[in-house]
C-alpha positions as CSV (number, residue, x, y, z in Angstrom):
1,M,16.4,-52.6,22.4
2,G,17.3,-49.1,23.6
3,S,15.1,-47.2,26.0
4,V,13.9,-44.8,23.2
5,E,12.5,-47.8,21.4
6,Q,10.8,-49.3,24.4
7,P,7.0,-48.6,24.5
8,L,5.7,-46.1,27.1
9,V,3.9,-47.7,30.1
10,S,1.3,-45.6,31.9
11,V,0.9,-46.6,35.5
12,V,-2.6,-45.6,36.6
13,I,-3.4,-45.1,40.3
14,P,-6.8,-44.4,41.9
15,A,-6.2,-42.6,45.2
16,Y,-8.8,-42.4,48.0
17,M,-7.6,-42.0,51.6
18,A,-4.1,-42.8,50.4
19,A,-1.9,-40.0,51.8
20,G,-0.2,-42.2,54.3
21,R,0.9,-44.8,51.7
22,I,1.2,-43.1,48.4
23,R,4.9,-42.2,48.6
24,A,5.9,-45.9,49.0
25,T,3.7,-46.7,46.0
26,L,5.2,-44.0,43.8
27,D,8.8,-44.7,44.9
28,S,8.3,-48.3,43.8
29,I,7.3,-47.1,40.3
30,F,10.3,-44.8,40.0
31,A,12.6,-47.6,41.2
32,Q,11.6,-49.8,38.2
33,T,14.4,-51.1,35.9
34,Y,12.0,-50.4,33.0
35,P,12.9,-46.8,31.9
36,N,9.9,-45.6,29.9
37,V,7.2,-44.9,32.4
38,E,4.6,-42.2,33.1
39,V,2.4,-42.1,36.2
40,V,-1.3,-40.9,36.2
41,L,-2.6,-40.4,39.7
42,V,-6.3,-39.7,40.1
43,N,-7.6,-38.2,43.4
44,D,-11.1,-39.7,43.5
45,G,-12.7,-37.0,45.6
46,S,-10.7,-38.1,48.6
47,P,-11.4,-36.5,52.1
48,D,-7.6,-36.4,52.7
49,T,-6.8,-34.3,49.6
50,A,-4.8,-31.7,51.5
51,A,-2.5,-34.4,53.0
52,L,-2.3,-36.3,49.7
53,E,-1.1,-33.2,47.9
54,V,1.5,-32.6,50.5
55,A,2.6,-36.2,50.2
56,I,3.1,-36.0,46.5
57,Q,5.2,-32.8,46.6
58,G,8.6,-33.5,45.2
59,Y,7.3,-35.7,42.4
60,D,6.5,-32.6,40.2
61,G,7.1,-33.3,36.6
62,R,7.1,-37.1,37.1
63,L,3.4,-37.7,37.4
64,I,0.1,-36.5,35.9
65,Y,-2.2,-35.5,38.8
66,I,-5.9,-35.3,38.3
67,R,-8.7,-34.4,40.8
68,Q,-12.3,-35.4,40.3
69,E,-15.5,-35.9,42.2
70,N,-15.7,-39.4,43.8
71,R,-16.7,-42.0,41.2
72,G,-15.2,-45.1,42.8
73,P,-12.1,-47.1,41.6
74,S,-13.6,-47.8,38.2
75,G,-14.3,-44.1,37.5
76,A,-10.8,-43.1,38.7
77,R,-9.1,-45.8,36.6
78,N,-11.1,-44.8,33.5
79,T,-10.2,-41.1,33.9
80,A,-6.5,-42.1,34.2
81,I,-6.6,-44.5,31.2
82,R,-8.2,-41.8,29.0
83,A,-5.5,-39.3,30.1
84,A,-2.7,-41.9,29.6
85,R,-0.4,-41.7,26.6
86,G,1.2,-45.2,26.9
87,K,0.9,-48.2,24.6
88,Y,0.4,-50.2,27.8
89,I,-1.6,-49.6,31.0
90,A,-0.3,-50.8,34.3
91,C,-2.9,-50.8,37.0
92,L,-1.6,-50.2,40.5
93,D,-3.7,-49.6,43.7
94,S,-2.4,-47.0,46.1
95,D,-2.1,-49.7,48.8
96,D,0.4,-51.8,46.8
97,V,4.1,-51.6,45.6
98,Y,6.0,-52.9,42.7
99,L,9.2,-55.0,42.9
100,P,11.9,-53.5,40.7
101,E,11.7,-55.9,37.7
102,H,7.9,-56.0,37.4
103,L,7.3,-53.8,34.4
104,S,10.4,-55.0,32.5
105,R,9.2,-58.6,32.8
106,Q,5.6,-57.9,31.8
107,V,6.4,-55.7,28.9
108,A,8.8,-58.3,27.6
109,M,6.0,-60.9,27.6
110,L,3.5,-58.5,26.0
111,E,5.9,-57.5,23.2
112,R,7.3,-61.0,22.5
113,D,3.9,-62.8,22.4
114,G,1.6,-60.1,21.2
115,L,-0.6,-60.4,24.3
116,A,-3.5,-58.1,25.4
117,L,-2.8,-58.6,29.1
118,T,-0.3,-60.0,31.5
119,Y,-0.2,-60.4,35.2
120,S,2.3,-61.7,37.8
121,D,2.2,-63.4,41.2
122,S,2.2,-61.2,44.3
123,Q,3.3,-61.4,47.9
124,I,0.3,-60.7,50.1
125,F,0.5,-58.8,53.4
126,R,-2.4,-58.7,55.8
127,N,-2.1,-55.8,58.2
128,G,1.7,-55.8,57.6
129,V,2.1,-59.5,58.1
130,P,3.1,-61.9,55.3
131,A,0.1,-64.0,54.3
132,G,1.5,-66.1,51.4
133,R,1.6,-65.6,47.7
134,A,-1.5,-65.1,45.6
135,F,-0.8,-68.1,43.4
136,E,-0.6,-70.3,46.5
137,H,-4.1,-69.2,47.5
138,E,-5.4,-69.3,43.9
139,P,-3.4,-71.8,41.8
140,Q,-3.3,-70.9,38.1
141,H,-4.2,-73.4,35.4
142,P,-2.9,-72.2,32.1
143,P,-3.6,-71.3,29.4
144,V,-5.7,-68.3,30.3
145,S,-9.1,-68.4,28.6
146,F,-12.6,-66.9,29.0
147,E,-13.9,-70.1,30.7
148,K,-10.9,-70.4,33.0
149,L,-11.4,-66.8,34.1
150,L,-15.0,-67.5,34.8
151,K,-14.2,-70.5,36.9
152,E,-11.3,-68.7,38.7
153,E,-8.8,-71.3,37.4
154,C,-6.9,-68.2,36.3
155,C,-7.2,-65.3,38.8
156,V,-6.0,-61.9,37.8
157,M,-4.9,-59.4,40.6
158,T,-5.5,-55.9,39.3
159,S,-2.3,-54.4,40.7
160,A,-0.2,-57.0,38.9
161,V,-1.8,-56.3,35.5
162,V,-0.1,-54.7,32.5
163,A,-2.3,-54.5,29.5
164,S,-2.7,-53.0,26.0
165,R,-4.4,-49.6,26.3
166,Q,-6.1,-50.2,23.0
167,A,-7.5,-53.6,24.1
168,M,-8.9,-52.0,27.2
169,M,-10.5,-49.1,25.3
170,D,-12.0,-51.5,22.7
171,A,-13.6,-53.6,25.5
172,G,-15.2,-50.5,27.0
173,L,-13.0,-49.9,30.0
174,F,-14.2,-50.5,33.6
175,D,-18.0,-50.5,34.2
176,E,-18.5,-47.6,36.7
177,R,-21.7,-49.1,38.0
178,F,-19.7,-51.6,40.0
179,R,-17.6,-51.0,43.1
180,R,-16.5,-54.6,43.5
181,C,-15.3,-57.1,40.9
182,E,-15.3,-54.4,38.2
183,D,-11.8,-55.6,37.2
184,F,-13.1,-59.2,36.8
185,D,-15.8,-57.9,34.5
186,L,-13.3,-56.1,32.2
187,W,-10.9,-59.1,32.0
188,L,-13.9,-61.3,31.0
189,R,-14.9,-58.8,28.2
190,M,-11.3,-58.5,26.9
191,S,-10.9,-62.2,26.8
192,F,-14.3,-62.8,25.2
193,R,-13.3,-60.4,22.4
194,G,-10.2,-62.5,21.7
195,G,-7.6,-60.7,23.8
196,R,-4.8,-63.2,24.6
197,M,-3.6,-63.3,28.2
198,D,-0.7,-64.9,30.1
199,F,0.9,-64.6,33.5
200,D,4.4,-64.5,35.1
201,R,4.9,-67.0,38.0
202,D,7.5,-64.7,39.7
203,V,6.3,-62.3,42.3
204,G,6.0,-58.8,40.8
205,I,4.2,-56.8,43.5
206,E,3.5,-56.6,47.2
207,H,-0.3,-56.5,47.8
208,R,-1.4,-55.0,51.1
209,L,-4.8,-56.1,52.3
210,L,-6.4,-53.5,54.6
211,P,-9.3,-54.2,57.0
212,T,-11.3,-51.4,55.3
213,G,-10.6,-52.4,51.7
214,L,-13.4,-53.2,49.3
215,S,-12.2,-56.8,49.1
216,S,-12.2,-57.3,52.9
217,D,-15.9,-58.6,53.1
218,G,-16.0,-62.1,51.6
219,Y,-19.8,-62.1,51.4
220,L,-20.0,-58.8,49.5
221,L,-17.2,-59.8,47.2
222,K,-19.1,-63.0,46.3
223,Q,-22.3,-61.0,45.7
224,G,-20.3,-58.6,43.5
225,R,-19.1,-61.6,41.5
226,I,-22.7,-62.8,41.0
227,E,-23.6,-59.4,39.6
228,I,-20.8,-59.8,37.0
229,Y,-21.9,-63.3,36.1
230,K,-25.5,-62.0,35.6
231,K,-24.2,-59.1,33.5
232,T,-22.1,-61.5,31.4
233,L,-25.2,-63.6,30.8
234,D,-27.2,-60.6,29.7
235,T,-24.7,-58.8,27.5
236,L,-22.4,-61.3,25.7
237,S,-23.3,-63.6,22.9
238,L,-22.5,-66.8,24.8
239,S,-22.7,-70.4,23.6
240,P,-25.3,-72.7,25.4
241,A,-22.4,-74.4,27.2
242,Q,-21.0,-71.1,28.4
243,R,-24.5,-70.1,29.7
244,E,-24.9,-73.3,31.6
245,L,-21.5,-72.9,33.1
246,I,-22.3,-69.4,34.3
247,R,-25.6,-70.5,35.8
248,D,-23.8,-73.2,37.7
249,L,-21.2,-70.7,38.9
250,I,-24.0,-68.3,40.1
251,A,-25.6,-71.2,42.2
252,M,-22.2,-72.2,43.6
253,T,-21.2,-68.6,44.5
254,E,-24.5,-67.9,46.1
255,G,-24.2,-71.1,48.1
256,K,-20.8,-70.0,49.4
257,S,-22.2,-66.6,50.2
258,Q,-24.8,-68.3,52.4
259,M,-22.0,-70.2,54.2
260,D,-20.4,-66.8,54.9
261,M,-23.7,-65.7,56.4
262,V,-23.8,-68.9,58.5
263,K,-20.5,-67.9,60.2
264,R,-21.6,-64.3,60.6
265,H,-24.9,-65.3,62.3
266,V,-23.2,-67.9,64.5
267,R,-20.6,-65.3,65.7
268,E,-23.6,-63.0,66.6
269,G,-25.5,-65.8,68.4
270,R,-28.3,-65.7,65.8
271,Y,-28.7,-69.5,65.4
272,E,-32.1,-69.5,63.7
273,E,-30.8,-67.2,60.9
274,A,-27.6,-69.3,60.7
275,A,-29.7,-72.5,60.3
276,A,-31.8,-70.9,57.5
277,A,-28.7,-69.7,55.7
278,A,-27.2,-73.2,56.0
279,Q,-30.3,-74.8,54.6
280,R,-30.2,-72.4,51.6
281,A,-26.5,-73.3,51.1
282,S,-27.2,-77.0,51.2
283,V,-29.8,-76.7,48.4
284,L,-27.4,-74.6,46.2
285,L,-24.2,-76.5,46.9
286,Q,-25.5,-80.1,47.2
287,D,-22.4,-81.1,49.2
288,R,-21.8,-83.0,52.4
289,K,-20.3,-80.1,54.3
290,S,-23.3,-77.7,53.8
291,R,-25.8,-80.5,54.5
292,W,-24.0,-81.4,57.7
293,T,-23.9,-77.8,58.8
294,A,-27.6,-77.4,58.1
295,W,-28.4,-80.5,60.2
296,A,-26.1,-79.6,63.0
297,L,-27.5,-76.1,63.3
298,R,-31.0,-77.5,63.6
299,T,-30.1,-80.1,66.3
300,M,-27.1,-78.6,68.3
301,P,-26.6,-75.0,67.3
302,R,-24.4,-73.9,70.3
303,A,-22.0,-76.8,69.7
304,V,-21.6,-75.6,66.1
305,G,-20.9,-72.1,67.3
306,G,-18.2,-73.4,69.6
307,Y,-16.7,-75.5,66.8
308,L,-16.6,-72.6,64.3
309,G,-15.1,-70.3,67.0
310,F,-12.4,-72.9,67.6
311,R,-11.6,-73.2,63.9
312,E,-11.3,-69.4,63.5
313,S,-8.9,-69.2,66.5
314,V,-6.8,-72.0,65.2
315,A,-6.6,-70.3,61.8
316,A,-5.6,-67.0,63.4
317,R,-2.8,-68.7,65.4
318,K,-1.6,-70.4,62.2
319,R,-1.3,-67.1,60.4
320,K,0.6,-65.6,63.2
321,R,2.9,-68.6,63.4
322,D,3.5,-68.6,59.6
323,A,4.4,-64.9,59.7
324,G,6.9,-65.4,62.5
325,S,8.6,-68.3,60.7
326,N,9.0,-66.3,57.4
327,G,12.7,-65.7,57.9
328,N,13.3,-64.4,54.4
329,L,11.2,-61.3,55.1
330,K,12.7,-60.5,58.6
331,T,15.1,-57.7,59.5
332,Q,17.8,-58.1,62.1
333,D,15.4,-57.0,64.9
334,G,12.9,-59.6,63.9
335,S,10.3,-57.3,62.3
336,V,9.0,-57.8,58.8
337,Q,10.4,-55.5,56.2
338,L,8.4,-54.7,53.2
339,Q,9.7,-53.7,49.8
340,S,8.2,-50.2,50.5
341,E,10.3,-49.9,53.6
342,E,13.4,-50.8,51.8
343,L,12.7,-48.1,49.1
344,A,12.0,-45.5,51.8
345,G,15.3,-46.3,53.4
346,R,17.1,-45.8,50.1
347,N,15.4,-42.5,49.5
348,Q,16.3,-41.2,52.9
349,S,20.0,-42.2,52.5
């Protein structure tokens, strides 16, 4: 169908301390093969407003720019969605960039199958270093359903999402009380209402993990997920089986949170606190690993500390080695080239 007949896609971007990265993000949108796109950029009370507004000069007429007091990513996205005119909403964080075919592929799926939401795989970069694909870390088990979203058998990355604006509005948009896992909460509500979802196994975005990002603390991320589980229990008309599943997931996630605390306490040399956290984890998880950890921290805590330190150093060396062997992403001088750098090169030429 011609570009006039293709539905408008509104790409919504919450911006907070994003001045140094926003041009690469915007360039990746305007390089899309899909022709009918608008961009809604919300400055969420950012301290770098002056630099951000300098960075977006030259995009006049190609984006809707809104400033507001800081309300967090949920509040910024909600403002953008309400201002958007598109049939579909594409969520993109200011850290991330699209590959050129992303929107074309997602809209084709949405239109063909009458879906409420689609998402793609993504290439992850950690501090500029390739760290694998999202679906490698979190394998997908189709079809997407409410229960599979709950169990993380289908994991949705927000920057890879393109969804029906009406379905998002009908579900109540993002819950602005939450600073973490607010996207997980919305996908659950959309699915529970009957919104059909699917995913594209091809990589559609580059997702850049930053040390200061809201998802960088594994313990806090798990605690955020527990809050969403509890909200789901309190607010949705669940079946007895669904309620039992969520209670089991709360216990498992809290157990994993305690194991995160074990590692943190051991790194800080706080072995008594580590042993107490391991004991709590063993009760919640009821697995061999947590029981062994609890026993070892009671009987030989410093040996456990040495072992965990060794494991972390091995993992760090492996990440570095994997990044160096990823020939497909190297330039001639051996450095890693991101899609955003390729776009910047084209714009400068």
